[in-house]
C-alpha positions in Angstrom: 7.5 10.2 9.1 7.1 6.9 7.2 10.3 7.4 5.3 12.3 7.0 8.5 10.3 3.8 9.2 11.1 2.4 5.8 14.8 3.2 6.4 14.5 1.3 9.8 12.9 -1.7 8.1 15.6 -1.7 5.4 18.3 -1.8 8.1 16.5 -4.7 9.9 16.2 -6.6 6.6 19.9 -6.0 5.8 20.8 -7.9 8.9 19.2 -11.0 7.2 20.9 -10.2 3.9 17.6 -9.0 2.4 17.0 -5.8 0.4 13.8 -3.8 -0.1 12.4 -3.3 -3.6 13.8 -0.5 -5.6 11.8 2.6 -6.2 9.5 2.8 -9.2 10.6 5.0 -12.1 8.7 8.0 -13.3 7.8 6.2 -16.5 6.5 3.1 -14.6 4.6 5.3 -12.2 3.0 7.4 -14.9 1.7 4.3 -16.8 0.4 2.8 -13.5 -1.3 5.9 -12.4 -3.1 6.4 -15.8 -4.3 2.9 -15.7 -5.6 3.1 -12.1 -7.3 6.4 -12.7 -9.1 4.9 -15.7 -10.2 1.8 -13.7 -11.1 3.5 -10.3 -11.3 7.2 -10.9 -8.9 10.1 -10.3 -9.6 10.6 -6.6 -8.5 7.1 -5.4 -4.7 7.3 -5.9 -3.2 9.8 -3.5 0.0 11.6 -4.3 1.4 10.2 -1.1 1.0 6.6 -2.3 2.9 7.6 -5.5 5.6 9.1 -3.2 5.8 5.8 -1.4 6.2 3.9 -4.7 9.0 6.3 -5.6 10.7 5.3 -2.4 10.1 1.5 -2.5 7.8 -0.4 -4.8 5.9 -2.3 -2.2 7.0 -3.7 1.1 6.4 -6.8 3.1 7.6 -6.8 6.7 6.5 -8.6 9.9 3.1 -9.4 8.7 2.4 -6.0 7.0 2.1 -5.7 3.2 1.9 -2.3 1.5 1.1 -3.1 -2.0 3.5 -2.4 -4.9 2.9 -1.6 -8.5 1.7 -4.5 -10.6 4.4 -6.3 -12.6 2.9 -5.4 -15.9 3.9 -1.8 -15.4 7.5 -2.6 -14.3 10.5 -2.6 -16.6 12.4 -5.1 -14.5 11.4 -7.8 -12.0 11.3 -6.5 -8.4 13.7 -7.8 -5.8 10.9 -9.1 -3.7 7.5 -10.3 -4.9 5.0 -8.2 -3.0 1.3 -8.4 -3.5 0.3 -5.9 -6.2 -2.2 -3.1 -5.9 -4.5 -4.2 -8.7 -4.5 -7.9 -7.6 -5.2 -7.0 -4.0 -8.1 -4.8 -4.9 -9.5 -7.5 -7.1 -9.2 -10.0 -4.2 -10.5 -7.8 -1.4 -13.4 -6.2 -3.3 -15.7 -9.0 -2.0 -15.6 -7.4 1.5 -17.0 -4.1 0.5 -20.6 -3.5 1.5 -22.2 -0.2 0.8 -18.8 1.7 0.8 -16.4 1.6 -2.1 -13.0 0.8 -0.7 -9.5 1.0 -2.3 -7.0 -1.2 -0.6 -3.4 -0.1 -0.1 -2.2 -2.7 2.3 -3.0 -5.3 4.9 -1.6 -7.1 7.9 -2.4 -10.2 9.8 -5.2 -8.2 11.6 -6.1 -5.2 9.4 -6.8 -3.7 6.0 -5.5 -0.2 5.2 -7.9 1.4 2.7 -9.3 4.6 1.2 -13.1 4.8 1.7 -14.2 6.5 -1.5 -17.7 7.0 -0.3 -16.6 8.9 2.9 -13.4 10.3 1.4 -11.2 9.2 4.2 -8.4 6.7 4.9 -9.3 3.9 7.3 -8.0 0.8 9.1 -10.5 -2.1 9.0 -10.5 -5.2 11.2 -9.5 -8.3 9.3 -11.5 -10.5 8.7 -14.7 -8.8 9.9 -14.3 -5.5 8.0 -15.3 -3.5 11.0 -14.0 0.1 11.2 -11.1 0.4 13.6 -9.5 3.8 12.9 -9.8 6.8 10.6 -6.8 8.7 9.4 -6.5 12.3 8.1 -4.4 11.3 5.1 -2.4 8.5 3.5 0.9 9.4 5.2 -0.7 9.1 8.7 -2.2 5.8 7.8 1.1 4.5 6.5 3.0 5.7 9.6 0.5 3.9 11.8 0.8 0.7 9.8 4.6 0.8 9.9 4.5 1.6 13.7 2.4 -1.6 14.3 4.8 -3.7 12.2 7.9 -2.4 13.9 6.5 -2.8 17.5 
């Protein structure tokens, strides 16, 4: 499960006297989710991503970034500045062709997205945008992304 991988990343970071971001609070998450639903629609923010944010508000490790909640929704400044969900989606929207994509993370070689048109989670090649892999759910996609970063 990805929670074990986050724990492993945390232990590795602690060796360098670094800490991961704290979890998002229920209040922060509620405001964030309402805003995202209004902007993109209900179906784009999976409960599993919210669970990730309740574990760690974004993570950057070994070239992988899983986006955190935008600072406007946070009560305190995060420990680490990690690219935010809304900023990343604004930046990467230019690579969408006929499919509407919601971006949850990226690495040196991939984007991790939800394809709204096809209702599936995907890994896309960076920078070409070519489809590399389809995942059954957000958790499986996250586990794959962390596995690549930890290898």
